[in-house]
C-alpha positions, 0 to 999 in steps of 0.5 A: 639500644641493644647489641642485636641492632649492631651497636650500643646506643647511648641513652640520649639517642632518639630516631625520630620516634621510630621503635628501635625494634625495627633494626632487629632482623628477626622481629616483624614490627609495626608502629602506629600513633595512639590517635589511631588506637583511640579511634577503635570502638573498643580498645581492649578488643583491639589489643586482644585481636593483635595478641591473638595474632601473636603480637606483643602490644607495646604502649605507654600508660599513665601510672596515675591509673595503675593501682600497683603503682605508688603514683596511683591517683597521686601523680601523672607519670607515663611509662612503657609496658608490654602486653603479652596476654590476657585472661577474660575470666579474670578480666586482666591483661598480662603485662611487663614493665617498670613499677616504682623503678622495678621491672616486673611481670604483673596483671592489669585489670581491663578497666584500669588499663583502659583508663591508663592508656586513654589518660594521656599526659605525656607531651613526648611524641615517642610516647604517642606510639603503639608498637606491635612486634612478633617473631618473624618465623620466615627469617633465616640466618646465613653467616657471612664471614666477611660481614662478621669480620667487618663488624668486629673491625668497626667495633675495635675502631668505634666507627660505623663504616657501613652507615647502617644507621644512616637514619640517625641524622639528628643525634650522635650515637656511640659505637664499639669500644668508645661506649665504655668511655661514654659510660664512664663519662655519664657515671661521673657527670650525672645519674648512674643509669644501670641500663648503660651497663646492662647493654654491655652485659647483653652484648657479652651474652649475645657474643656467647651465643655467637661463639657457640654458633661458630663452634657448632658450625666448625668455624671455631675449633674446641680449643679456641672456642673455649678460650674465647668463651672463657674470656667473654664470660669473665668480662660479662661477670665483671659487668654484672657486678658493676651493674648490680652495684649500680642497682643497689646504690640506686635503690638506696638513693645514693646519688654521689658514690664514695670517691673510692667506689667511683675510682674503682668503677672507672678502673674496672671499666678501663680494665674491661675495655682493654680485655674487650680490645684483646678479645676482639683482636684474637677473634679477628685473627681466628676469623681471617 
């Protein structure tokens, strides 16, 4: 769902249970079925082994067995976590994930995490996957000006002429400026999911890094770099405000926003979309 994949995915999109991380060029990714993990004599030793090989271990766990969760011993609920370290002295794994709707860093003791992984209640095949990712130290980036121009043109036209997502044969995905309209549609029709806006925030953050790279490599001069970066930061800050408002309302369990708030949200999204269109047009003109 992140802009590093080249697109902004709509949340309902699935890719035949394959991890989206595989589209990130600087990640080395392996995915296995949980059944294979459970064949190990000692699951915890296996997790430590892959961590020692500099992998992040991503799996689904049952919050029924997580003492930090309000669902502990009361409700079956599976969600994904990242395991990134361990401490044998304290008998815990270092983890990151959502607990009661809040993304946090936490420790999971060896016994509880073992039970939580084995205690499989989810029928979704995607949750049966174990994903191992690490940074590919051999990856090197070389800018292709033509590819960058092509991608910005596609973003403006909300199309994917390169067919880079040809593997997605059973789902529709939203790309480029059309993504703003999809967010508006989802906010009007159903639950307001802050991840939709966070995707856009991420995209603007990555654009900031991209602009800095182009400036450092003398593709943008200081004046144009400053101009584009200022416009990008303006869009990002507006999106952060909308995302944070969504988080605040969701924490208050506000399922139906007041009409004036929703109208303002829709107007703001249209305004940011138009700013994004003008930004891309200026960017293209400077690259050509």
